[in-house]
MINU-596609 format. One record per atom (N, C-alpha, C, CB): residue number from 1; residue in one letter; atom name; y negated, x negated, z negated. Coordinates in nm, 2 decimals. Each point is the difference from the previous one (the first is absolute). Glycine has a CB too. Example, Ala and Ser with C-alpha at 12.3 -4.5 7.8 and 13.67 -1.06 7.14 Angstrom:
// MINU-596609
   num   residuo   atomo       py       px       pz
     1         A       N     0.57    -1.32    -0.78
     1         A      CA    -0.12     0.09     0.00
     1         A       C    -0.12    -0.09     0.00
     1         A      CB     0.12     0.19    -0.12
     2         S       N    -0.23    -0.15     0.19
     2         S      CA    -0.11    -0.09     0.00
     2         S       C    -0.11     0.08    -0.08
     2         S      CB     0.06    -0.12     0.22
***
This chain:
// MINU-596609
   num   residuo   atomo       py       px       pz
     1         X       N    -4.25     1.44     7.74
     1         X      CA     0.14     0.02    -0.03
     1         X       C     0.08    -0.11     0.04
     1         X      CB    -0.04     0.24     0.03
     2         X       N     0.11    -0.29    -0.13
     2         X      CA     0.08    -0.12     0.02
     2         X       C     0.15     0.04    -0.02
     2         X      CB    -0.19    -0.16    -0.06
     3         X       N     0.25     0.25     0.14
     3         X      CA     0.14     0.04    -0.01
     3         X       C     0.08    -0.09     0.09
     3         X      CB    -0.07     0.24    -0.05
     4         X       N     0.17    -0.30    -0.01
     4         X      CA     0.09    -0.09     0.08
     4         X       C     0.11     0.08     0.06
     4         X      CB    -0.06    -0.20    -0.14
     5         X       N     0.09     0.18     0.26
     5         X      CA     0.12     0.06     0.06
     5         X       C     0.10    -0.10     0.03
     5         X      CB    -0.14     0.18     0.10
     6         X       N     0.26    -0.15    -0.13
     6         X      CA     0.11    -0.10     0.03
     6         X       C     0.08     0.05     0.12
     6         X      CB     0.02    -0.06    -0.25
     7         X       N     0.00    -0.03     0.34
     7         X      CA     0.07     0.03     0.12
     7         X       C     0.14    -0.06    -0.02
     7         X      CB    -0.21     0.00     0.14
     8         X       N     0.30     0.04    -0.05
     8         X      CA     0.14    -0.05     0.00
     8         X       C     0.01    -0.15     0.00
     8         X      CB     0.07     0.21     0.11
     9         X       N    -0.16    -0.28    -0.03
     9         X      CA     0.01    -0.14     0.01
     9         X       C    -0.05    -0.07    -0.12
     9         X      CB    -0.02     0.02     0.24
    10         X       N    -0.04     0.06    -0.34
    10         X      CA    -0.05    -0.06    -0.12
    10         X       C     0.11    -0.02    -0.10
    10         X      CB    -0.22     0.10     0.04
    11         X       N     0.34    -0.04    -0.02
    11         X      CA     0.11     0.00    -0.09
    11         X       C     0.10    -0.10     0.05
    11         X      CB    -0.03     0.24    -0.07
    12         X       N     0.04    -0.36     0.02
    12         X      CA     0.08    -0.11     0.05
    12         X       C     0.15     0.04     0.00
    12         X      CB    -0.17    -0.16    -0.08
    13         X       N     0.25     0.09     0.17
    13         X      CA     0.14     0.03     0.02
    13         X       C     0.08    -0.03    -0.13
    13         X      CB    -0.02    -0.06     0.24
    14         X       N    -0.02    -0.04    -0.31
    14         X      CA     0.07    -0.03    -0.13
    14         X       C    -0.02     0.11    -0.10
    14         X      CB    -0.03    -0.25     0.04
    15         X       N    -0.09     0.31    -0.04
    15         X      CA    -0.02     0.11    -0.09
    15         X       C     0.08     0.12     0.04
    15         X      CB    -0.23    -0.09    -0.05
    16         X       N     0.25     0.11     0.17
    16         X      CA     0.08     0.11     0.05
    16         X       C     0.14    -0.02    -0.04
    16         X      CB    -0.15     0.04     0.20
    17         X       N     0.20    -0.16    -0.19
    17         X      CA     0.14    -0.04    -0.04
    17         X       C     0.01     0.03    -0.15
    17         X      CB     0.02    -0.17     0.18
    18         X       N    -0.11     0.12    -0.26
    18         X      CA     0.01     0.02    -0.15
    18         X       C    -0.01     0.15    -0.04
    18         X      CB    -0.09    -0.23    -0.03
    19         X       N     0.01     0.30     0.10
    19         X      CA    -0.01     0.15    -0.03
    19         X       C     0.13     0.07     0.04
    19         X      CB    -0.25    -0.01     0.04
    20         X       N     0.31    -0.03     0.07
    20         X      CA     0.12     0.07     0.04
    20         X       C     0.12    -0.04    -0.10
    20         X      CB    -0.08     0.00     0.24
    21         X       N     0.08    -0.13    -0.28
    21         X      CA     0.10    -0.05    -0.10
    21         X       C    -0.02     0.08    -0.13
    21         X      CB     0.01    -0.23     0.11
    22         X       N    -0.12     0.24    -0.16
    22         X      CA    -0.03     0.08    -0.13
    22         X       C     0.04     0.14     0.02
    22         X      CB    -0.19    -0.15    -0.06
    23         X       N     0.16     0.21     0.17
    23         X      CA     0.04     0.14     0.02
    23         X       C     0.15     0.02     0.01
    23         X      CB    -0.21     0.03     0.12
    24         X       N     0.28    -0.12    -0.05
    24         X      CA     0.14     0.00     0.01
    24         X       C     0.07    -0.02    -0.14
    24         X      CB    -0.02    -0.09     0.23
    25         X       N    -0.03    -0.01    -0.31
    25         X      CA     0.05    -0.02    -0.13
    25         X       C    -0.02     0.13    -0.09
    25         X      CB    -0.04    -0.25     0.02
    26         X       N    -0.07     0.31    -0.01
    26         X      CA    -0.04     0.12    -0.07
    26         X       C     0.10     0.11     0.03
    26         X      CB    -0.24    -0.06     0.00
    27         X       N     0.27     0.08     0.13
    27         X      CA     0.10     0.10     0.04
    27         X       C     0.14    -0.04    -0.05
    27         X      CB    -0.13     0.06     0.20
    28         X       N     0.17    -0.18    -0.19
    28         X      CA     0.13    -0.05    -0.05
    28         X       C     0.01     0.02    -0.15
    28         X      CB     0.01    -0.16     0.18
    29         X       N    -0.12     0.15    -0.25
    29         X      CA     0.00     0.02    -0.15
    29         X       C     0.04     0.14    -0.03
    29         X      CB    -0.17    -0.18    -0.03
    30         X       N     0.11     0.28     0.10
    30         X      CA     0.03     0.14    -0.02
    30         X       C     0.14     0.03     0.04
    30         X      CB    -0.24     0.06     0.03
    31         X       N     0.29    -0.12     0.07
    31         X      CA     0.14     0.03     0.04
    31         X       C     0.09    -0.05    -0.11
    31         X      CB    -0.06    -0.02     0.25
    32         X       N     0.04    -0.10    -0.30
    32         X      CA     0.08    -0.06    -0.11
    32         X       C    -0.01     0.09    -0.13
    32         X      CB    -0.03    -0.23     0.10
    33         X       N    -0.09     0.27    -0.13
    33         X      CA    -0.02     0.09    -0.12
    33         X       C     0.08     0.13     0.02
    33         X      CB    -0.23    -0.10    -0.03
    34         X       N     0.22     0.16     0.14
    34         X      CA     0.08     0.13     0.02
    34         X       C     0.15    -0.02     0.00
    34         X      CB    -0.20     0.09     0.13
    35         X       N     0.24    -0.21    -0.08
    35         X      CA     0.15    -0.02     0.00
    35         X       C     0.05    -0.03    -0.14
    35         X      CB    -0.02    -0.10     0.23
    36         X       N    -0.06     0.04    -0.31
    36         X      CA     0.03    -0.03    -0.14
    36         X       C     0.01     0.14    -0.08
    36         X      CB    -0.10    -0.23     0.01
    37         X       N     0.00     0.31     0.01
    37         X      CA    -0.01     0.13    -0.07
    37         X       C     0.12     0.09     0.05
    37         X      CB    -0.25    -0.02    -0.02
    38         X       N     0.28     0.02     0.15
    38         X      CA     0.12     0.07     0.04
    38         X       C     0.13    -0.05    -0.05
    38         X      CB    -0.12     0.05     0.21
    39         X       N     0.13    -0.18    -0.23
    39         X      CA     0.12    -0.06    -0.05
    39         X       C     0.01     0.03    -0.15
    39         X      CB    -0.01    -0.19     0.16
    40         X       N    -0.10     0.20    -0.23
    40         X      CA     0.01     0.04    -0.14
    40         X       C     0.06     0.14    -0.02
    40         X      CB    -0.20    -0.14    -0.05
    41         X       N     0.16     0.23     0.14
    41         X      CA     0.06     0.13    -0.01
    41         X       C     0.14     0.01     0.06
    41         X      CB    -0.23     0.09     0.02
    42         X       N     0.26    -0.17     0.07
    42         X      CA     0.13     0.00     0.07
    42         X       C     0.12    -0.06    -0.09
    42         X      CB    -0.12    -0.01     0.22
    43         X       N     0.08    -0.08    -0.31
    43         X      CA     0.10    -0.07    -0.08
    43         X       C     0.06     0.09    -0.10
    43         X      CB    -0.13    -0.21     0.03
    44         X       N     0.26     0.24    -0.02
    44         X      CA     0.07     0.08    -0.09
    44         X       C     0.04    -0.07    -0.13
    44         X      CB     0.09     0.13     0.19
    45         X       N    -0.09    -0.26    -0.19
    45         X      CA     0.04    -0.07    -0.12
    45         X       C    -0.11    -0.01    -0.10
    45         X      CB     0.15    -0.14     0.14
    46         X       N    -0.27     0.17    -0.11
    46         X      CA    -0.11     0.01    -0.09
    46         X       C    -0.01     0.13    -0.07
    46         X      CB    -0.13    -0.17     0.14
    47         X       N     0.10     0.17    -0.26
    47         X      CA    -0.02     0.13    -0.07
    47         X       C    -0.14     0.05     0.02
    47         X      CB     0.17    -0.07    -0.17
    48         X       N    -0.20     0.18     0.11
    48         X      CA    -0.13     0.06     0.02
    48         X       C    -0.11    -0.08    -0.07
    48         X      CB     0.11     0.22     0.01
    49         X       N    -0.08    -0.28    -0.13
    49         X      CA    -0.10    -0.08    -0.07
    49         X       C    -0.03    -0.13     0.08
    49         X      CB     0.07     0.10    -0.22
    50         X       N     0.03    -0.16     0.27
    50         X      CA    -0.01    -0.12     0.08
    50         X       C    -0.08     0.02     0.12
    50         X      CB     0.21    -0.09    -0.09
    51         X       N    -0.18     0.21     0.16
    51         X      CA    -0.08     0.03     0.12
    51         X       C    -0.14     0.02    -0.03
    51         X      CB     0.20     0.10     0.10
    52         X       N    -0.23    -0.03    -0.21
    52         X      CA    -0.14     0.03    -0.04
    52         X       C    -0.07    -0.13    -0.03
    52         X      CB     0.07     0.22    -0.09
    53         X       N     0.00    -0.32     0.02
    53         X      CA    -0.06    -0.12    -0.04
    53         X       C    -0.03    -0.09     0.13
    53         X      CB     0.12     0.01    -0.22
    54         X       N    -0.03    -0.01     0.31
    54         X      CA    -0.02    -0.08     0.12
    54         X       C    -0.12     0.06     0.08
    54         X      CB     0.25    -0.07     0.01
    55         X       N    -0.25     0.20     0.00
    55         X      CA    -0.10     0.07     0.08
    55         X       C    -0.14    -0.02    -0.07
    55         X      CB     0.17     0.17     0.08
    56         X       N    -0.17    -0.16    -0.21
    56         X      CA    -0.13    -0.03    -0.07
    56         X       C    -0.05    -0.14     0.02
    56         X      CB     0.07     0.17    -0.17
    57         X       N     0.03    -0.27     0.17
    57         X      CA    -0.04    -0.14     0.02
    57         X       C    -0.05    -0.02     0.14
    57         X      CB     0.18    -0.06    -0.16
    58         X       N    -0.12     0.13     0.26
    58         X      CA    -0.04    -0.02     0.14
    58         X       C    -0.13     0.07     0.02
    58         X      CB     0.24    -0.01     0.08
    59         X       N    -0.27     0.12    -0.14
    59         X      CA    -0.12     0.07     0.02
    59         X       C    -0.12    -0.06    -0.07
    59         X      CB     0.13     0.21     0.03
    60         X       N    -0.11    -0.26    -0.16
    60         X      CA    -0.11    -0.05    -0.08
    60         X       C    -0.03    -0.15     0.04
    60         X      CB     0.07     0.16    -0.18
    61         X       N     0.03    -0.23     0.21
    61         X      CA    -0.02    -0.14     0.04
    61         X       C     0.07    -0.02     0.14
    61         X      CB    -0.01    -0.08    -0.25
    62         X       N    -0.05     0.13     0.35
    62         X      CA     0.07     0.00     0.13
    62         X       C     0.05    -0.13     0.05
    62         X      CB    -0.14     0.19     0.05
    63         X       N     0.06    -0.29    -0.04
    63         X      CA     0.05    -0.13     0.05
    63         X       C     0.10    -0.06    -0.09
    63         X      CB    -0.22    -0.04     0.11
    64         X       N     0.20     0.02    -0.23
    64         X      CA     0.09    -0.06    -0.09
    64         X       C     0.13     0.09    -0.02
    64         X      CB    -0.20    -0.11    -0.12
    65         X       N     0.18     0.24     0.11
    65         X      CA     0.12     0.09    -0.01
    65         X       C     0.09    -0.01     0.12
    65         X      CB    -0.14     0.15    -0.14
    66         X       N     0.08    -0.15     0.26
    66         X      CA     0.09     0.00     0.12
    66         X       C     0.07    -0.14     0.01
    66         X      CB    -0.16     0.16     0.11
    67         X       N     0.09    -0.27    -0.14
    67         X      CA     0.06    -0.13     0.01
    67         X       C     0.11    -0.02    -0.11
    67         X      CB    -0.21    -0.09     0.09
    68         X       N     0.18     0.14    -0.21
    68         X      CA     0.11    -0.01    -0.11
    68         X       C     0.12     0.09     0.04
    68         X      CB    -0.18    -0.04    -0.17
    69         X       N     0.15     0.16     0.23
    69         X      CA     0.11     0.09     0.04
    69         X       C     0.09    -0.07     0.11
    69         X      CB    -0.14     0.20    -0.06
    70         X       N     0.07    -0.27     0.15
    70         X      CA     0.07    -0.06     0.11
    70         X       C     0.08    -0.12    -0.05
    70         X      CB    -0.17     0.07     0.16
    71         X       N     0.12    -0.14    -0.26
    71         X      CA     0.08    -0.12    -0.06
    71         X       C     0.11     0.06    -0.08
    71         X      CB    -0.21    -0.14     0.00
    72         X       N     0.19     0.24    -0.08
    72         X      CA     0.10     0.05    -0.09
    72         X       C     0.11     0.08     0.07
    72         X      CB    -0.17     0.00    -0.18
    73         X       N     0.13     0.08     0.28
    73         X      CA     0.09     0.10     0.06
    73         X       C     0.01    -0.01     0.15
    73         X      CB    -0.04     0.15    -0.20
    74         X       N    -0.01    -0.25     0.26
    74         X      CA    -0.01    -0.01     0.15
    74         X       C     0.14     0.00     0.06
    74         X      CB    -0.21    -0.12    -0.03
    75         X       N     0.30     0.05    -0.03
    75         X      CA     0.14    -0.01     0.06
    75         X       C     0.06     0.14     0.00
    75         X      CB     0.03    -0.24    -0.08
    76         X       N    -0.04     0.31    -0.02
    76         X      CA     0.06     0.14    -0.01
    76         X       C    -0.08     0.09     0.10
    76         X      CB     0.07    -0.04    -0.24
    77         X       N    -0.19     0.01     0.25
    77         X      CA    -0.08     0.09     0.10
    77         X       C     0.05    -0.02     0.14
    77         X      CB    -0.20    -0.03    -0.15
    78         X       N     0.24    -0.09     0.19
    78         X      CA     0.05    -0.02     0.13
    78         X       C     0.14     0.06     0.01
    78         X      CB    -0.12    -0.21     0.01
    79         X       N     0.20     0.20    -0.11
    79         X      CA     0.13     0.07     0.00
    79         X       C    -0.01     0.15     0.02
    79         X      CB     0.10    -0.19    -0.14
    80         X       N    -0.19     0.25     0.06
    80         X      CA    -0.02     0.14     0.01
    80         X       C    -0.05     0.05     0.14
    80         X      CB    -0.05     0.00    -0.25
    81         X       N    -0.03    -0.08     0.30
    81         X      CA    -0.05     0.02     0.14
    81         X       C     0.11     0.00     0.10
    81         X      CB    -0.22    -0.09    -0.06
    82         X       N     0.31    -0.01     0.05
    82         X      CA     0.11    -0.02     0.09
    82         X       C     0.10     0.12    -0.01
    82         X      CB    -0.03    -0.25    -0.01
    83         X       N     0.06     0.29    -0.12
    83         X      CA     0.09     0.11    -0.02
    83         X       C    -0.06     0.13     0.05
    83         X      CB     0.09    -0.12    -0.20
    84         X       N    -0.22     0.14     0.19
    84         X      CA    -0.05     0.12     0.05
    84         X       C     0.00     0.00     0.15
    84         X      CB    -0.15     0.02    -0.20
    85         X       N     0.13    -0.13     0.27
    85         X      CA     0.01    -0.01     0.14
    85         X       C     0.14     0.03     0.05
    85         X      CB    -0.19    -0.17     0.00
    86         X       N     0.29     0.11    -0.08
    86         X      CA     0.14     0.03     0.04
    86         X       C     0.04     0.14    -0.02
    86         X      CB     0.05    -0.23    -0.07
    87         X       N    -0.10     0.30    -0.04
    87         X      CA     0.03     0.14    -0.02
    87         X       C    -0.06     0.08     0.11
    87         X      CB     0.01    -0.04    -0.25
    88         X       N    -0.13     0.01     0.29
    88         X      CA    -0.06     0.07     0.11
    88         X       C     0.07    -0.02     0.13
    88         X      CB    -0.22    -0.02    -0.11
    89         X       N     0.27    -0.10     0.14
    89         X      CA     0.08    -0.02     0.12
    89         X       C     0.13     0.07    -0.01
    89         X      CB    -0.10    -0.22     0.02
    90         X       N     0.17     0.23    -0.13
    90         X      CA     0.12     0.07    -0.01
    90         X       C    -0.02     0.15     0.02
    90         X      CB     0.09    -0.17    -0.16
    91         X       N    -0.20     0.22     0.11
    91         X      CA    -0.03     0.14     0.02
    91         X       C    -0.03     0.03     0.14
    91         X      CB    -0.09     0.02    -0.23
    92         X       N     0.02    -0.11     0.30
    92         X      CA    -0.03     0.02     0.14
    92         X       C     0.12     0.00     0.08
    92         X      CB    -0.22    -0.10    -0.03
    93         X       N     0.31     0.00     0.01
    93         X      CA     0.13    -0.01     0.07
    93         X       C     0.08     0.12    -0.02
    93         X      CB    -0.01    -0.25    -0.03
    94         X       N     0.02     0.30    -0.09
    94         X      CA     0.08     0.12    -0.03
    94         X       C    -0.06     0.12     0.08
    94         X      CB     0.06    -0.09    -0.23
    95         X       N    -0.19     0.10     0.23
    95         X      CA    -0.06     0.11     0.07
    95         X       C     0.02    -0.01     0.15
    95         X      CB    -0.18     0.01    -0.18
    96         X       N     0.18    -0.13     0.23
    96         X      CA     0.02    -0.02     0.15
    96         X       C     0.15     0.04     0.03
    96         X      CB    -0.18    -0.18     0.01
    97         X       N     0.27     0.13    -0.09
    97         X      CA     0.14     0.03     0.02
    97         X       C     0.03     0.15    -0.01
    97         X      CB     0.06    -0.22    -0.09
    98         X       N    -0.12     0.29    -0.01
    98         X      CA     0.02     0.14    -0.01
    98         X       C    -0.06     0.08     0.12
    98         X      CB    -0.01    -0.03    -0.25
    99         X       N    -0.11    -0.01     0.29
    99         X      CA    -0.07     0.06     0.11
    99         X       C     0.08    -0.02     0.13
    99         X      CB    -0.22    -0.02    -0.11
   100         X       N     0.27    -0.10     0.13
   100         X      CA     0.07    -0.04     0.12
   100         X       C     0.13     0.08     0.01
   100         X      CB    -0.11    -0.23     0.01
   101         X       N     0.17     0.25    -0.13
   101         X      CA     0.13     0.07     0.00
   101         X       C    -0.02     0.15     0.02
   101         X      CB     0.09    -0.18    -0.16
   102         X       N    -0.20     0.23     0.14
   102         X      CA    -0.03     0.14     0.02
   102         X       C     0.03     0.09    -0.12
   102         X      CB     0.05    -0.05     0.24
   103         X       N    -0.05    -0.01    -0.35
   103         X      CA     0.03     0.08    -0.12
   103         X       C     0.15     0.02    -0.02
   103         X      CB    -0.22     0.12     0.02
   104         X       N     0.25     0.00    -0.07
   104         X      CA     0.15     0.02    -0.02
   104         X       C     0.06     0.06     0.12
   104         X      CB    -0.05     0.04    -0.24
   105         X       N     0.17    -0.07     0.27
   105         X      CA     0.07     0.04     0.12
   105         X       C     0.05     0.15    -0.03
   105         X      CB     0.07    -0.24     0.07
   106         X       N    -0.03     0.30     0.04
   106         X      CA     0.05     0.14    -0.02
   106         X       C     0.14     0.00    -0.08
   106         X      CB    -0.12     0.07     0.22
   107         X       N     0.19    -0.18    -0.20
   107         X      CA     0.13    -0.01    -0.07
   107         X       C    -0.03    -0.01    -0.15
   107         X      CB     0.11    -0.11     0.19
   108         X       N    -0.21     0.03    -0.23
   108         X      CA    -0.03    -0.01    -0.14
   108         X       C    -0.05     0.14    -0.06
   108         X      CB    -0.06    -0.24     0.04
   109         X       N    -0.02     0.31     0.04
   109         X      CA    -0.05     0.13    -0.05
   109         X       C     0.11     0.10    -0.01
   109         X      CB    -0.22    -0.05     0.10
   110         X       N     0.31     0.05     0.00
   110         X      CA     0.12     0.09    -0.01
   110         X       C     0.09    -0.03    -0.11
   110         X      CB    -0.02     0.03     0.25
   111         X       N     0.04    -0.16    -0.28
   111         X      CA     0.09    -0.03    -0.11
   111         X       C    -0.07     0.04    -0.13
   111         X      CB     0.09    -0.20     0.12
   112         X       N    -0.22     0.19    -0.14
   112         X      CA    -0.07     0.04    -0.11
   112         X       C     0.01     0.15    -0.02
   112         X      CB    -0.16    -0.19     0.02
   113         X       N     0.14     0.26     0.09
   113         X      CA     0.01     0.15     0.00
   113         X       C     0.15     0.04    -0.04
   113         X      CB    -0.18     0.02     0.17
   114         X       N     0.27    -0.09    -0.12
   114         X      CA     0.14     0.03    -0.03
   114         X       C     0.03    -0.02    -0.15
   114         X      CB     0.07    -0.06     0.23
   115         X       N    -0.12    -0.04    -0.28
   115         X      CA     0.02    -0.03    -0.15
   115         X       C    -0.07     0.11    -0.08
   115         X      CB     0.01    -0.24     0.04
   116         X       N    -0.13     0.29     0.00
   116         X      CA    -0.07     0.10    -0.07
   116         X       C     0.08     0.13     0.01
   116         X      CB    -0.22    -0.11     0.05
   117         X       N     0.28     0.14     0.06
   117         X      CA     0.08     0.12     0.01
   117         X       C     0.13    -0.01    -0.08
   117         X      CB    -0.09     0.04     0.23
   118         X       N     0.15    -0.16    -0.23
   118         X      CA     0.12    -0.02    -0.08
   118         X       C    -0.03     0.02    -0.15
   118         X      CB     0.09    -0.15     0.18
   119         X       N    -0.20     0.11    -0.23
   119         X      CA    -0.04     0.01    -0.14
   119         X       C    -0.04     0.15    -0.03
   119         X      CB    -0.07    -0.24     0.00
   120         X       N     0.04     0.32     0.10
   120         X      CA    -0.04     0.13    -0.02
   120         X       C    -0.15     0.02    -0.01
   120         X      CB     0.22     0.04    -0.11
   121         X       N    -0.29    -0.14     0.14
   121         X      CA    -0.15     0.00    -0.01
   121         X       C    -0.06     0.10     0.11
   121         X      CB     0.00    -0.23    -0.09
   122         X       N     0.07     0.23     0.21
   122         X      CA    -0.05     0.09     0.10
   122         X       C     0.12     0.09     0.05
   122         X      CB    -0.18    -0.17     0.07
   123         X       N     0.15     0.28    -0.01
   123         X      CA     0.10     0.09     0.05
   123         X       C     0.04    -0.03     0.14
   123         X      CB    -0.09     0.18    -0.15
   124         X       N     0.19    -0.12     0.20
   124         X      CA     0.05    -0.02     0.14
   124         X       C    -0.11     0.03     0.10
   124         X      CB     0.23     0.05    -0.07
   125         X       N    -0.30     0.06     0.05
   125         X      CA    -0.11     0.04     0.09
   125         X       C    -0.11    -0.11     0.00
   125         X      CB     0.06     0.25    -0.04
   126         X       N    -0.10    -0.29    -0.08
   126         X      CA    -0.11    -0.10    -0.01
   126         X       C     0.05    -0.13     0.07
   126         X      CB    -0.09     0.10    -0.22
   127         X       N     0.22    -0.13     0.20
   127         X      CA     0.05    -0.13     0.06
   127         X       C    -0.01     0.01     0.15
   127         X      CB     0.16    -0.03    -0.19
   128         X       N    -0.12     0.15     0.25
   128         X      CA     0.00     0.01     0.15
   128         X       C    -0.15    -0.01     0.05
   128         X      CB     0.21     0.15    -0.01
   129         X       N    -0.30    -0.08    -0.06
   129         X      CA    -0.14    -0.01     0.04
   129         X       C    -0.06    -0.14    -0.01
   129         X      CB    -0.03     0.24    -0.08
   130         X       N     0.07    -0.31    -0.03
   130         X      CA    -0.05    -0.14    -0.01
   130         X       C     0.07    -0.09     0.11
   130         X      CB    -0.04     0.03    -0.25
   131         X       N     0.16    -0.01     0.28
   131         X      CA     0.07    -0.07     0.10
   131         X       C    -0.06     0.02     0.13
   131         X      CB     0.21     0.01    -0.13
   132         X       N    -0.25     0.11     0.16
   132         X      CA    -0.07     0.03     0.13
   132         X       C    -0.13    -0.07     0.01
   132         X      CB     0.12     0.22     0.01
   133         X       N    -0.19    -0.22    -0.13
   133         X      CA    -0.13    -0.07     0.00
   133         X       C     0.02    -0.15     0.02
   133         X      CB    -0.09     0.18    -0.15
   134         X       N     0.19    -0.24     0.10
   134         X      CA     0.03    -0.14     0.02
   134         X       C     0.02    -0.03     0.15
   134         X      CB     0.10    -0.02    -0.24
   135         X       N    -0.01     0.10     0.30
   135         X      CA     0.02    -0.02     0.14
   135         X       C    -0.12     0.03     0.09
   135         X      CB     0.24     0.06    -0.04
   136         X       N    -0.32     0.03     0.00
   136         X      CA    -0.12     0.03     0.08
   136         X       C    -0.10    -0.12    -0.02
   136         X      CB     0.03     0.25    -0.03
   137         X       N    -0.03    -0.31    -0.08
   137         X      CA    -0.10    -0.11    -0.03
   137         X       C     0.05    -0.13     0.07
   137         X      CB    -0.06     0.10    -0.21
   138         X       N     0.19    -0.13     0.21
   138         X      CA     0.05    -0.12     0.06
   138         X       C     0.05     0.01     0.14
   138         X      CB     0.07    -0.06    -0.23
   139         X       N    -0.07     0.18     0.29
   139         X      CA     0.05     0.02     0.13
   139         X       C     0.15     0.01     0.02
   139         X      CB    -0.21    -0.12     0.07
   140         X       N     0.26     0.17     0.04
   140         X      CA     0.14     0.02     0.01
   140         X       C     0.08    -0.13     0.01
   140         X      CB    -0.05     0.21     0.11
   141         X       N    -0.01    -0.32    -0.06
   141         X      CA     0.07    -0.12     0.02
   141         X       C     0.01    -0.08    -0.13
   141         X      CB    -0.08    -0.01     0.24
   142         X       N     0.00     0.04    -0.34
   142         X      CA     0.01    -0.08    -0.12
   142         X       C     0.13     0.03    -0.08
   142         X      CB    -0.25     0.00    -0.01
   143         X       N     0.30     0.12     0.02
   143         X      CA     0.12     0.04    -0.07
   143         X       C     0.13    -0.04     0.06
   143         X      CB    -0.13     0.18    -0.09
   144         X       N     0.13    -0.23     0.22
   144         X      CA     0.12    -0.03     0.06
   144         X       C     0.04    -0.14    -0.03
   144         X      CB    -0.05     0.15     0.19
   145         X       N     0.18    -0.17    -0.23
   145         X      CA     0.05    -0.13    -0.04
   145         X       C     0.11    -0.04     0.09
   145         X      CB    -0.07     0.04    -0.23
   146         X       N     0.13    -0.15     0.21
   146         X      CA     0.11    -0.05     0.08
   146         X       C     0.13     0.09    -0.01
   146         X      CB    -0.09    -0.23    -0.02
   147         X       N     0.10     0.31    -0.08
   147         X      CA     0.12     0.08    -0.02
   147         X       C    -0.02     0.13     0.08
   147         X      CB     0.04    -0.10    -0.23
   148         X       N    -0.15     0.12     0.29
   148         X      CA    -0.02     0.12     0.08
   148         X       C    -0.05     0.12    -0.09
   148         X      CB     0.18    -0.08     0.16
   149         X       N    -0.23     0.05    -0.27
   149         X      CA    -0.05     0.11    -0.09
   149         X       C    -0.14     0.03     0.05
   149         X      CB     0.14    -0.07    -0.20
   150         X       N    -0.16     0.19     0.25
   150         X      CA    -0.14     0.04     0.05
   150         X       C    -0.07     0.07    -0.11
   150         X      CB     0.09     0.02     0.23
   151         X       N    -0.21     0.03    -0.19
   151         X      CA    -0.08     0.07    -0.10
   151         X       C     0.06     0.12    -0.06
   151         X      CB    -0.19    -0.08     0.13
   152         X       N     0.28     0.14    -0.06
   152         X      CA     0.07     0.12    -0.06
   152         X       C     0.11    -0.03    -0.10
   152         X      CB    -0.06     0.11     0.21
   153         X       N     0.12    -0.23    -0.20
   153         X      CA     0.11    -0.04    -0.09
   153         X       C    -0.02    -0.14    -0.05
   153         X      CB     0.15     0.16     0.12
   154         X       N    -0.22    -0.17    -0.23
   154         X      CA    -0.03    -0.14    -0.05
   154         X       C     0.12    -0.04    -0.09
   154         X      CB    -0.25     0.04     0.01
   155         X       N     0.30    -0.16     0.01
   155         X      CA     0.12    -0.04    -0.08
   155         X       C    -0.04    -0.02    -0.15
   155         X      CB     0.08    -0.11     0.21
   156         X       N    -0.20     0.07    -0.24
   156         X      CA    -0.04    -0.02    -0.14
   156         X       C     0.00     0.13    -0.07
   156         X      CB    -0.14    -0.20     0.07
   157         X       N     0.10     0.31     0.00
   157         X      CA    -0.02     0.13    -0.07
   157         X       C     0.14     0.06    -0.02
   157         X      CB    -0.22     0.03     0.10
   158         X       N     0.31    -0.04    -0.01
   158         X      CA     0.13     0.07    -0.01
   158         X       C     0.09    -0.07    -0.09
   158         X      CB    -0.03     0.09     0.22
   159         X       N     0.02    -0.23    -0.23
   159         X      CA     0.09    -0.08    -0.08
   159         X       C    -0.03     0.02    -0.15
   159         X      CB     0.03    -0.16     0.19
   160         X       N    -0.15     0.17    -0.23
   160         X      CA    -0.03     0.01    -0.14
   160         X       C    -0.02     0.15    -0.05
   160         X      CB    -0.11    -0.22     0.02
   161         X       N     0.12     0.31     0.07
   161         X      CA    -0.01     0.14    -0.03
   161         X       C     0.14     0.05    -0.07
   161         X      CB    -0.17     0.04     0.19
   162         X       N     0.16     0.03    -0.30
   162         X      CA     0.13     0.04    -0.07
   162         X       C     0.06     0.12     0.07
   162         X      CB    -0.09    -0.08    -0.21
   163         X       N     0.03     0.14     0.31
   163         X      CA     0.06     0.12     0.07
   163         X       C     0.09    -0.04     0.11
   163         X      CB    -0.20     0.13    -0.06
***
């Protein structure tokens, strides 16, 4: 039996380097391929036929298709990526502001209820129950303002009420 066994020291350092480089480039190729495919679908300026043609080109001729796409549409690809990042940042900032603010204040909810009552959408009894629920949710200190209007007498409710 002449079976050769290869040990770790039989694989030279330069071969390890080249193997790692090829593996890294292979992974980078797939990352680039997926980014191009995602950009094809993300681009709103392309019509359905153009998207299908680019996708067919990228799938059937992967290396050539991706390189031609990057040459032809690479600048727009970068702009779309930046715009998506900005939109995500704006959405995150908006969410953080809304969460930090604690949603709607009791004054906003009472004003909305008062408007609904003035339009006749809710009755006086429904208005009182909803007002009590607002005060229960926001606590007694949330309804007090600098004018001394407490939870029992909200300035926003009595000023817009037609009664």
